[in-house]
All heavy atoms as a GROMACS GRO file, in nm:
protein
  480
    1MET      N    1  -0.933  -0.114  -1.523
    1MET     CA    2  -1.003  -0.215  -1.600
    1MET      C    3  -1.099  -0.289  -1.506
    1MET      O    4  -1.059  -0.335  -1.400
    1MET     CB    5  -0.902  -0.312  -1.660
    1MET     CG    6  -0.965  -0.421  -1.744
    1MET     SD    7  -0.845  -0.534  -1.814
    1MET     CE    8  -0.810  -0.453  -1.966
    2ASP      N    9  -1.224  -0.298  -1.544
    2ASP     CA   10  -1.320  -0.366  -1.459
    2ASP      C   11  -1.314  -0.518  -1.483
    2ASP      O   12  -1.248  -0.567  -1.574
    2ASP     CB   13  -1.462  -0.313  -1.484
    2ASP     CG   14  -1.509  -0.337  -1.626
    2ASP    OD1   15  -1.423  -0.350  -1.714
    2ASP    OD2   16  -1.631  -0.342  -1.647
    3LEU      N   17  -1.381  -0.592  -1.397
    3LEU     CA   18  -1.375  -0.738  -1.400
    3LEU      C   19  -1.433  -0.795  -1.529
    3LEU      O   20  -1.377  -0.889  -1.587
    3LEU     CB   21  -1.450  -0.794  -1.279
    3LEU     CG   22  -1.447  -0.945  -1.263
    3LEU    CD1   23  -1.304  -0.993  -1.244
    3LEU    CD2   24  -1.534  -0.988  -1.148
    4GLN      N   25  -1.541  -0.738  -1.577
    4GLN     CA   26  -1.604  -0.789  -1.699
    4GLN      C   27  -1.510  -0.775  -1.819
    4GLN      O   28  -1.497  -0.865  -1.901
    4GLN     CB   29  -1.735  -0.716  -1.725
    4GLN     CG   30  -1.811  -0.772  -1.844
    4GLN     CD   31  -1.945  -0.702  -1.863
    4GLN    OE1   32  -1.975  -0.606  -1.794
    4GLN    NE2   33  -2.023  -0.751  -1.956
    5SER      N   34  -1.441  -0.663  -1.831
    5SER     CA   35  -1.347  -0.643  -1.940
    5SER      C   36  -1.229  -0.738  -1.929
    5SER      O   37  -1.179  -0.790  -2.028
    5SER     CB   38  -1.296  -0.500  -1.941
    5SER     OG   39  -1.403  -0.411  -1.959
    6LEU      N   40  -1.184  -0.763  -1.807
    6LEU     CA   41  -1.073  -0.855  -1.785
    6LEU      C   42  -1.109  -0.997  -1.827
    6LEU      O   43  -1.032  -1.066  -1.893
    6LEU     CB   44  -1.032  -0.851  -1.638
    6LEU     CG   45  -0.912  -0.935  -1.598
    6LEU    CD1   46  -0.787  -0.882  -1.666
    6LEU    CD2   47  -0.894  -0.933  -1.448
    7VAL      N   48  -1.230  -1.041  -1.789
    7VAL     CA   49  -1.276  -1.175  -1.826
    7VAL      C   50  -1.293  -1.183  -1.977
    7VAL      O   51  -1.251  -1.281  -2.041
    7VAL     CB   52  -1.408  -1.210  -1.753
    7VAL    CG1   53  -1.469  -1.337  -1.809
    7VAL    CG2   54  -1.382  -1.224  -1.604
    8ALA      N   55  -1.351  -1.083  -2.038
    8ALA     CA   56  -1.373  -1.084  -2.183
    8ALA      C   57  -1.241  -1.086  -2.259
    8ALA      O   58  -1.230  -1.148  -2.366
    8ALA     CB   59  -1.456  -0.963  -2.224
    9ALA      N   60  -1.139  -1.021  -2.206
    9ALA     CA   61  -1.010  -1.017  -2.273
    9ALA      C   62  -0.940  -1.152  -2.271
    9ALA      O   63  -0.860  -1.183  -2.358
    9ALA     CB   64  -0.922  -0.912  -2.207
   10HIS      N   65  -0.972  -1.236  -2.172
   10HIS     CA   66  -0.905  -1.365  -2.159
   10HIS      C   67  -0.990  -1.482  -2.207
   10HIS      O   68  -0.950  -1.597  -2.192
   10HIS     CB   69  -0.863  -1.387  -2.014
   10HIS     CG   70  -0.747  -1.302  -1.975
   10HIS    ND1   71  -0.763  -1.174  -1.928
   10HIS    CD2   72  -0.614  -1.324  -1.979
   10HIS    CE1   73  -0.645  -1.122  -1.903
   10HIS    NE2   74  -0.552  -1.210  -1.934
   11MET      N   75  -1.106  -1.455  -2.262
   11MET     CA   76  -1.189  -1.563  -2.315
   11MET      C   77  -1.132  -1.608  -2.450
   11MET      O   78  -1.091  -1.525  -2.531
   11MET     CB   79  -1.334  -1.517  -2.333
   11MET     CG   80  -1.407  -1.501  -2.202
   11MET     SD   81  -1.576  -1.448  -2.225
   11MET     CE   82  -1.645  -1.591  -2.300
   12PRO      N   83  -1.130  -1.739  -2.473
   12PRO     CA   84  -1.076  -1.786  -2.602
   12PRO      C   85  -1.170  -1.750  -2.717
   12PRO      O   86  -1.292  -1.747  -2.701
   12PRO     CB   87  -1.068  -1.937  -2.583
   12PRO     CG   88  -1.168  -1.969  -2.478
   12PRO     CD   89  -1.175  -1.849  -2.389
   13ASN      N   90  -1.111  -1.720  -2.830
   13ASN     CA   91  -1.190  -1.692  -2.949
   13ASN      C   92  -1.230  -1.824  -3.013
   13ASN      O   93  -1.144  -1.899  -3.057
   13ASN     CB   94  -1.110  -1.608  -3.050
   13ASN     CG   95  -1.084  -1.469  -2.995
   13ASN    OD1   96  -1.163  -1.419  -2.916
   13ASN    ND2   97  -0.975  -1.409  -3.035
   14ARG      N   98  -1.355  -1.852  -3.016
   14ARG     CA   99  -1.402  -1.977  -3.075
   14ARG      C  100  -1.459  -1.950  -3.212
   14ARG      O  101  -1.529  -1.851  -3.234
   14ARG     CB  102  -1.508  -2.042  -2.987
   14ARG     CG  103  -1.453  -2.084  -2.853
   14ARG     CD  104  -1.552  -2.164  -2.777
   14ARG     NE  105  -1.492  -2.204  -2.649
   14ARG     CZ  106  -1.560  -2.256  -2.551
   14ARG    NH1  107  -1.689  -2.275  -2.564
   14ARG    NH2  108  -1.500  -2.290  -2.440
   15ARG      N  109  -1.428  -2.040  -3.303
   15ARG     CA  110  -1.482  -2.025  -3.438
   15ARG      C  111  -1.629  -2.064  -3.439
   15ARG      O  112  -1.675  -2.142  -3.356
   15ARG     CB  113  -1.407  -2.118  -3.534
   15ARG     CG  114  -1.264  -2.081  -3.551
   15ARG     CD  115  -1.198  -2.172  -3.650
   15ARG     NE  116  -1.262  -2.302  -3.652
   15ARG     CZ  117  -1.216  -2.407  -3.715
   15ARG    NH1  118  -1.105  -2.400  -3.780
   15ARG    NH2  119  -1.279  -2.522  -3.712
   16ARG      N  120  -1.698  -2.010  -3.533
   16ARG     CA  121  -1.839  -2.049  -3.550
   16ARG      C  122  -1.845  -2.191  -3.603
   16ARG      O  123  -1.761  -2.231  -3.682
   16ARG     CB  124  -1.908  -1.955  -3.648
   16ARG     CG  125  -1.928  -1.819  -3.592
   16ARG     CD  126  -2.007  -1.736  -3.688
   16ARG     NE  127  -2.064  -1.625  -3.615
   16ARG     CZ  128  -2.172  -1.563  -3.653
   16ARG    NH1  129  -2.233  -1.597  -3.763
   16ARG    NH2  130  -2.218  -1.464  -3.582
   17PRO      N  131  -1.944  -2.268  -3.559
   17PRO     CA  132  -1.955  -2.404  -3.610
   17PRO      C  133  -1.987  -2.403  -3.760
   17PRO      O  134  -2.052  -2.312  -3.810
   17PRO     CB  135  -2.070  -2.464  -3.531
   17PRO     CG  136  -2.144  -2.349  -3.473
   17PRO     CD  137  -2.048  -2.235  -3.462
   18THR      N  138  -1.940  -2.504  -3.827
   18THR     CA  139  -1.965  -2.511  -3.971
   18THR      C  140  -2.113  -2.538  -3.995
   18THR      O  141  -2.176  -2.611  -3.918
   18THR     CB  142  -1.881  -2.623  -4.034
   18THR    OG1  143  -1.913  -2.745  -3.968
   18THR    CG2  144  -1.734  -2.596  -4.019
   19PRO      N  145  -2.170  -2.481  -4.098
   19PRO     CA  146  -2.310  -2.503  -4.125
   19PRO      C  147  -2.337  -2.650  -4.158
   19PRO      O  148  -2.257  -2.715  -4.225
   19PRO     CB  149  -2.340  -2.415  -4.246
   19PRO     CG  150  -2.219  -2.340  -4.278
   19PRO     CD  151  -2.108  -2.389  -4.192
   20MET      N  152  -2.450  -2.700  -4.109
   20MET     CA  153  -2.487  -2.839  -4.132
   20MET      C  154  -2.607  -2.846  -4.224
   20MET      O  155  -2.689  -2.754  -4.226
   20MET     CB  156  -2.526  -2.907  -4.001
   20MET     CG  157  -2.414  -2.936  -3.907
   20MET     SD  158  -2.472  -3.037  -3.772
   20MET     CE  159  -2.486  -2.916  -3.644
   21GLY      N  160  -2.617  -2.955  -4.294
   21GLY     CA  161  -2.736  -2.980  -4.373
   21GLY      C  162  -2.850  -3.024  -4.281
   21GLY      O  163  -2.831  -3.048  -4.162
   22ALA      N  164  -2.968  -3.036  -4.336
   22ALA     CA  165  -3.085  -3.072  -4.256
   22ALA      C  166  -3.070  -3.211  -4.194
   22ALA      O  167  -3.101  -3.233  -4.077
   22ALA     CB  168  -3.211  -3.065  -4.341
   23ALA      N  169  -3.020  -3.307  -4.273
   23ALA     CA  170  -3.006  -3.443  -4.222
   23ALA      C  171  -2.901  -3.449  -4.112
   23ALA      O  172  -2.920  -3.515  -4.009
   23ALA     CB  173  -2.969  -3.538  -4.335
   24ALA      N  174  -2.790  -3.378  -4.130
   24ALA     CA  175  -2.685  -3.376  -4.027
   24ALA      C  176  -2.735  -3.309  -3.900
   24ALA      O  177  -2.704  -3.352  -3.789
   24ALA     CB  178  -2.562  -3.305  -4.081
   25GLU      N  179  -2.814  -3.204  -3.916
   25GLU     CA  180  -2.868  -3.136  -3.799
   25GLU      C  181  -2.966  -3.226  -3.724
   25GLU      O  182  -2.965  -3.231  -3.601
   25GLU     CB  183  -2.938  -3.007  -3.844
   25GLU     CG  184  -2.977  -2.918  -3.730
   25GLU     CD  185  -3.031  -2.785  -3.778
   25GLU    OE1  186  -3.004  -2.747  -3.894
   25GLU    OE2  187  -3.099  -2.719  -3.700
   26ASP      N  188  -3.049  -3.299  -3.797
   26ASP     CA  189  -3.140  -3.394  -3.733
   26ASP      C  190  -3.064  -3.500  -3.654
   26ASP      O  191  -3.100  -3.533  -3.542
   26ASP     CB  192  -3.229  -3.461  -3.837
   26ASP     CG  193  -3.335  -3.367  -3.892
   26ASP    OD1  194  -3.361  -3.263  -3.827
   26ASP    OD2  195  -3.391  -3.397  -3.999
   27ARG      N  196  -2.957  -3.553  -3.714
   27ARG     CA  197  -2.876  -3.654  -3.644
   27ARG      C  198  -2.811  -3.595  -3.519
   27ARG      O  199  -2.808  -3.658  -3.414
   27ARG     CB  200  -2.767  -3.709  -3.736
   27ARG     CG  201  -2.814  -3.816  -3.830
   27ARG     CD  202  -2.697  -3.888  -3.896
   27ARG     NE  203  -2.600  -3.797  -3.958
   27ARG     CZ  204  -2.611  -3.748  -4.082
   27ARG    NH1  205  -2.714  -3.783  -4.158
   27ARG    NH2  206  -2.520  -3.667  -4.130
   28TYR      N  207  -2.763  -3.473  -3.529
   28TYR     CA  208  -2.696  -3.408  -3.416
   28TYR      C  209  -2.793  -3.394  -3.298
   28TYR      O  210  -2.761  -3.431  -3.186
   28TYR     CB  211  -2.644  -3.271  -3.459
   28TYR     CG  212  -2.587  -3.190  -3.345
   28TYR    CD1  213  -2.459  -3.216  -3.298
   28TYR    CD2  214  -2.662  -3.089  -3.285
   28TYR    CE1  215  -2.405  -3.142  -3.193
   28TYR    CE2  216  -2.609  -3.016  -3.180
   28TYR     CZ  217  -2.482  -3.043  -3.135
   28TYR     OH  218  -2.431  -2.971  -3.031
   29TYR      N  219  -2.912  -3.341  -3.325
   29TYR     CA  220  -3.006  -3.320  -3.216
   29TYR      C  221  -3.066  -3.452  -3.166
   29TYR      O  222  -3.097  -3.464  -3.048
   29TYR     CB  223  -3.116  -3.222  -3.256
   29TYR     CG  224  -3.064  -3.081  -3.260
   29TYR    CD1  225  -3.048  -3.012  -3.379
   29TYR    CD2  226  -3.027  -3.017  -3.142
   29TYR    CE1  227  -2.998  -2.883  -3.382
   29TYR    CE2  228  -2.977  -2.888  -3.143
   29TYR     CZ  229  -2.963  -2.822  -3.263
   29TYR     OH  230  -2.912  -2.695  -3.265
   30ARG      N  231  -3.079  -3.550  -3.252
   30ARG     CA  232  -3.128  -3.681  -3.208
   30ARG      C  233  -3.028  -3.743  -3.112
   30ARG      O  234  -3.066  -3.802  -3.011
   30ARG     CB  235  -3.150  -3.772  -3.328
   30ARG     CG  236  -3.225  -3.897  -3.294
   30ARG     CD  237  -3.251  -3.987  -3.414
   30ARG     NE  238  -3.293  -3.914  -3.534
   30ARG     CZ  239  -3.230  -3.919  -3.651
   30ARG    NH1  240  -3.122  -3.994  -3.666
   30ARG    NH2  241  -3.273  -3.851  -3.754
   31ASN      N  242  -2.899  -3.727  -3.141
   31ASN     CA  243  -2.797  -3.782  -3.052
   31ASN      C  244  -2.788  -3.705  -2.921
   31ASN      O  245  -2.748  -3.760  -2.819
   31ASN     CB  246  -2.660  -3.780  -3.122
   31ASN     CG  247  -2.654  -3.879  -3.234
   31ASN    OD1  248  -2.730  -3.974  -3.239
   31ASN    ND2  249  -2.562  -3.856  -3.327
   32GLN      N  250  -2.824  -3.579  -2.922
   32GLN     CA  251  -2.815  -3.498  -2.801
   32GLN      C  252  -2.925  -3.531  -2.702
   32GLN      O  253  -2.905  -3.521  -2.582
   32GLN     CB  254  -2.823  -3.349  -2.836
   32GLN     CG  255  -2.705  -3.298  -2.913
   32GLN     CD  256  -2.577  -3.305  -2.835
   32GLN    OE1  257  -2.575  -3.276  -2.716
   32GLN    NE2  258  -2.470  -3.345  -2.901
   33ILE      N  259  -3.043  -3.568  -2.749
   33ILE     CA  260  -3.156  -3.586  -2.657
   33ILE      C  261  -3.173  -3.731  -2.611
   33ILE      O  262  -3.258  -3.758  -2.529
   33ILE     CB  263  -3.289  -3.537  -2.720
   33ILE    CG1  264  -3.323  -3.614  -2.847
   33ILE    CG2  265  -3.284  -3.389  -2.746
   33ILE    CD1  266  -3.460  -3.583  -2.902
   34THR      N  267  -3.093  -3.823  -2.661
   34THR     CA  268  -3.107  -3.961  -2.615
   34THR      C  269  -3.054  -3.970  -2.473
   34THR      O  270  -2.954  -3.908  -2.436
   34THR     CB  271  -3.029  -4.060  -2.704
   34THR    OG1  272  -2.894  -4.020  -2.708
   34THR    CG2  273  -3.087  -4.064  -2.844
   35LEU      N  274  -3.122  -4.048  -2.391
   35LEU     CA  275  -3.080  -4.064  -2.253
   35LEU      C  276  -2.959  -4.155  -2.246
   35LEU      O  277  -2.950  -4.253  -2.320
   35LEU     CB  278  -3.196  -4.124  -2.171
   35LEU     CG  279  -3.318  -4.037  -2.159
   35LEU    CD1  280  -3.429  -4.112  -2.087
   35LEU    CD2  281  -3.286  -3.910  -2.085
   36PRO      N  282  -2.868  -4.125  -2.159
   36PRO     CA  283  -2.751  -4.213  -2.148
   36PRO      C  284  -2.792  -4.350  -2.096
   36PRO      O  285  -2.875  -4.361  -2.007
   36PRO     CB  286  -2.661  -4.140  -2.048
   36PRO     CG  287  -2.750  -4.050  -1.973
   36PRO     CD  288  -2.863  -4.015  -2.065
   37ARG      N  289  -2.734  -4.453  -2.154
   37ARG     CA  290  -2.767  -4.588  -2.110
   37ARG      C  291  -2.692  -4.619  -1.983
   37ARG      O  292  -2.575  -4.590  -1.969
   37ARG     CB  293  -2.730  -4.688  -2.219
   37ARG     CG  294  -2.812  -4.669  -2.342
   37ARG     CD  295  -2.780  -4.776  -2.442
   37ARG     NE  296  -2.862  -4.755  -2.561
   37ARG     CZ  297  -2.855  -4.830  -2.667
   37ARG    NH1  298  -2.770  -4.930  -2.672
   37ARG    NH2  299  -2.933  -4.806  -2.770
   38LEU      N  300  -2.764  -4.679  -1.889
   38LEU     CA  301  -2.701  -4.715  -1.763
   38LEU      C  302  -2.619  -4.841  -1.785
   38LEU      O  303  -2.668  -4.942  -1.834
   38LEU     CB  304  -2.806  -4.738  -1.655
   38LEU     CG  305  -2.884  -4.615  -1.611
   38LEU    CD1  306  -2.987  -4.654  -1.507
   38LEU    CD2  307  -2.791  -4.511  -1.554
   39ARG      N  308  -2.495  -4.835  -1.748
   39ARG     CA  309  -2.410  -4.951  -1.763
   39ARG      C  310  -2.433  -5.046  -1.646
   39ARG      O  311  -2.481  -5.006  -1.539
   39ARG     CB  312  -2.264  -4.908  -1.768
   39ARG     CG  313  -2.235  -4.827  -1.890
   39ARG     CD  314  -2.089  -4.796  -1.898
   39ARG     NE  315  -2.063  -4.721  -2.021
   39ARG     CZ  316  -1.961  -4.642  -2.038
   39ARG    NH1  317  -1.875  -4.627  -1.941
   39ARG    NH2  318  -1.944  -4.579  -2.152
   40LEU      N  319  -2.395  -5.170  -1.664
   40LEU     CA  320  -2.415  -5.272  -1.561
   40LEU      C  321  -2.338  -5.236  -1.435
   40LEU      O  322  -2.388  -5.255  -1.324
   40LEU     CB  323  -2.370  -5.408  -1.615
   40LEU     CG  324  -2.400  -5.528  -1.527
   40LEU    CD1  325  -2.550  -5.538  -1.501
   40LEU    CD2  326  -2.349  -5.655  -1.592
   41ARG      N  327  -2.219  -5.180  -1.451
   41ARG     CA  328  -2.140  -5.143  -1.333
   41ARG      C  329  -2.210  -5.035  -1.252
   41ARG      O  330  -2.212  -5.040  -1.129
   41ARG     CB  331  -2.003  -5.094  -1.380
   41ARG     CG  332  -1.912  -5.056  -1.266
   41ARG     CD  333  -1.779  -5.006  -1.317
   41ARG     NE  334  -1.704  -5.114  -1.377
   41ARG     CZ  335  -1.589  -5.098  -1.439
   41ARG    NH1  336  -1.538  -4.978  -1.453
   41ARG    NH2  337  -1.525  -5.201  -1.490
   42LEU      N  338  -2.269  -4.938  -1.321
   42LEU     CA  339  -2.339  -4.830  -1.251
   42LEU      C  340  -2.463  -4.883  -1.180
   42LEU      O  341  -2.490  -4.845  -1.066
   42LEU     CB  342  -2.378  -4.720  -1.351
   42LEU     CG  343  -2.454  -4.601  -1.293
   42LEU    CD1  344  -2.370  -4.530  -1.188
   42LEU    CD2  345  -2.492  -4.505  -1.403
   43ILE      N  346  -2.536  -4.972  -1.245
   43ILE     CA  347  -2.655  -5.030  -1.182
   43ILE      C  348  -2.615  -5.110  -1.058
   43ILE      O  349  -2.680  -5.104  -0.954
   43ILE     CB  350  -2.732  -5.116  -1.284
   43ILE    CG1  351  -2.791  -5.026  -1.393
   43ILE    CG2  352  -2.843  -5.194  -1.214
   43ILE    CD1  353  -2.853  -5.101  -1.507
   44GLY      N  354  -2.505  -5.187  -1.069
   44GLY     CA  355  -2.457  -5.263  -0.954
   44GLY      C  356  -2.415  -5.172  -0.840
   44GLY      O  357  -2.441  -5.202  -0.722
   45LEU      N  358  -2.350  -5.062  -0.872
   45LEU     CA  359  -2.307  -4.968  -0.769
   45LEU      C  360  -2.428  -4.906  -0.699
   45LEU      O  361  -2.429  -4.892  -0.576
   45LEU     CB  362  -2.220  -4.859  -0.832
   45LEU     CG  363  -2.165  -4.753  -0.737
   45LEU    CD1  364  -2.074  -4.817  -0.635
   45LEU    CD2  365  -2.091  -4.647  -0.815
   46ILE      N  366  -2.528  -4.871  -0.775
   46ILE     CA  367  -2.650  -4.814  -0.716
   46ILE      C  368  -2.719  -4.915  -0.627
   46ILE      O  369  -2.762  -4.884  -0.515
   46ILE     CB  370  -2.744  -4.761  -0.827
   46ILE    CG1  371  -2.682  -4.640  -0.896
   46ILE    CG2  372  -2.881  -4.725  -0.769
   46ILE    CD1  373  -2.756  -4.596  -1.020
   47ALA      N  374  -2.728  -5.041  -0.673
   47ALA     CA  375  -2.793  -5.146  -0.594
   47ALA      C  376  -2.715  -5.174  -0.466
   47ALA      O  377  -2.774  -5.191  -0.358
   47ALA     CB  378  -2.805  -5.273  -0.678
   48THR      N  379  -2.583  -5.176  -0.475
   48THR     CA  380  -2.500  -5.199  -0.356
   48THR      C  381  -2.516  -5.086  -0.256
   48THR      O  382  -2.531  -5.110  -0.135
   48THR     CB  383  -2.353  -5.214  -0.396
   48THR    OG1  384  -2.341  -5.319  -0.492
   48THR    CG2  385  -2.266  -5.244  -0.277
   49THR      N  386  -2.516  -4.964  -0.304
   49THR     CA  387  -2.532  -4.848  -0.215
   49THR      C  388  -2.668  -4.852  -0.146
   49THR      O  389  -2.678  -4.826  -0.026
   49THR     CB  390  -2.517  -4.717  -0.296
   49THR    OG1  391  -2.390  -4.719  -0.362
   49THR    CG2  392  -2.527  -4.596  -0.205
   50ALA      N  393  -2.771  -4.885  -0.222
   50ALA     CA  394  -2.906  -4.893  -0.162
   50ALA      C  395  -2.911  -5.006  -0.059
   50ALA      O  396  -2.970  -4.989   0.049
   50ALA     CB  397  -3.009  -4.916  -0.272
   51GLY      N  398  -2.850  -5.119  -0.089
   51GLY     CA  399  -2.850  -5.231   0.005
   51GLY      C  400  -2.777  -5.198   0.134
   51GLY      O  401  -2.825  -5.228   0.244
   52VAL      N  402  -2.661  -5.136   0.121
   52VAL     CA  403  -2.584  -5.098   0.242
   52VAL      C  404  -2.659  -4.994   0.322
   52VAL      O  405  -2.662  -5.001   0.446
   52VAL     CB  406  -2.443  -5.048   0.202
   52VAL    CG1  407  -2.372  -4.984   0.318
   52VAL    CG2  408  -2.362  -5.162   0.144
   53THR      N  409  -2.723  -4.901   0.255
   53THR     CA  410  -2.801  -4.799   0.326
   53THR      C  411  -2.916  -4.862   0.403
   53THR      O  412  -2.939  -4.828   0.521
   53THR     CB  413  -2.855  -4.694   0.226
   53THR    OG1  414  -2.745  -4.638   0.154
   53THR    CG2  415  -2.931  -4.584   0.297
   54LEU      N  416  -2.988  -4.952   0.340
   54LEU     CA  417  -3.099  -5.020   0.409
   54LEU      C  418  -3.047  -5.107   0.524
   54LEU      O  419  -3.108  -5.113   0.632
   54LEU     CB  420  -3.178  -5.105   0.309
   54LEU     CG  421  -3.259  -5.026   0.206
   54LEU    CD1  422  -3.321  -5.122   0.105
   54LEU    CD2  423  -3.366  -4.944   0.276
   55PHE      N  424  -2.934  -5.173   0.504
   55PHE     CA  425  -2.875  -5.256   0.610
   55PHE      C  426  -2.837  -5.170   0.730
   55PHE      O  427  -2.868  -5.203   0.845
   55PHE     CB  428  -2.752  -5.330   0.555
   55PHE     CG  429  -2.678  -5.406   0.660
   55PHE    CD1  430  -2.730  -5.525   0.710
   55PHE    CD2  431  -2.557  -5.359   0.708
   55PHE    CE1  432  -2.661  -5.594   0.807
   55PHE    CE2  433  -2.488  -5.428   0.806
   55PHE     CZ  434  -2.540  -5.546   0.855
   56LEU      N  435  -2.770  -5.056   0.703
   56LEU     CA  436  -2.731  -4.969   0.814
   56LEU      C  437  -2.852  -4.908   0.884
   56LEU      O  438  -2.851  -4.890   1.005
   56LEU     CB  439  -2.639  -4.858   0.763
   56LEU     CG  440  -2.498  -4.904   0.722
   56LEU    CD1  441  -2.420  -4.789   0.662
   56LEU    CD2  442  -2.425  -4.962   0.840
   57ALA      N  443  -2.955  -4.878   0.808
   57ALA     CA  444  -3.077  -4.824   0.870
   57ALA      C  445  -3.139  -4.930   0.962
   57ALA      O  446  -3.189  -4.897   1.072
   57ALA     CB  447  -3.176  -4.783   0.762
   58GLY      N  448  -3.136  -5.056   0.920
   58GLY     CA  449  -3.189  -5.164   1.005
   58GLY      C  450  -3.104  -5.186   1.128
   58GLY      O  451  -3.155  -5.212   1.238
   59VAL      N  452  -2.972  -5.178   1.115
   59VAL     CA  453  -2.882  -5.199   1.229
   59VAL      C  454  -2.896  -5.085   1.330
   59VAL      O  455  -2.899  -5.108   1.450
   59VAL     CB  456  -2.735  -5.210   1.179
   59VAL    CG1  457  -2.638  -5.203   1.296
   59VAL    CG2  458  -2.716  -5.338   1.102
   60ILE      N  459  -2.908  -4.963   1.280
   60ILE     CA  460  -2.918  -4.848   1.371
   60ILE      C  461  -3.051  -4.850   1.447
   60ILE      O  462  -3.057  -4.817   1.565
   60ILE     CB  463  -2.902  -4.716   1.291
   60ILE    CG1  464  -2.757  -4.706   1.241
   60ILE    CG2  465  -2.938  -4.595   1.375
   60ILE    CD1  466  -2.734  -4.591   1.147
   61LYS      N  467  -3.157  -4.894   1.380
   61LYS     CA  468  -3.289  -4.896   1.443
   61LYS      C  469  -3.297  -5.004   1.550
   61LYS      O  470  -3.365  -4.988   1.651
   61LYS     CB  471  -3.395  -4.924   1.335
   61LYS     CG  472  -3.508  -4.826   1.337
   61LYS     CD  473  -3.606  -4.858   1.229
   61LYS     CE  474  -3.705  -4.745   1.222
   61LYS     NZ  475  -3.807  -4.768   1.123
   62ALA      N  476  -3.231  -5.116   1.530
   62ALA     CA  477  -3.241  -5.230   1.624
   62ALA      C  478  -3.165  -5.208   1.751
   62ALA      O  479  -3.085  -5.131   1.774
   62ALA     CB  480  -3.189  -5.356   1.556
   0.00000   0.00000   0.00000
């Protein structure tokens, strides 16, 4: 048995998605393409990381 047949034999059988109406399909794709909103915690973490990086760059240079 080759590797491809072995992998195919162990792949789960997934059902086909149920058909959607036009409005439901529009909502689905609209929700998929929206950019994730940055949470305050994530923005704070990014700002802290940037600040520490700049601080260390200044300390190493001096």
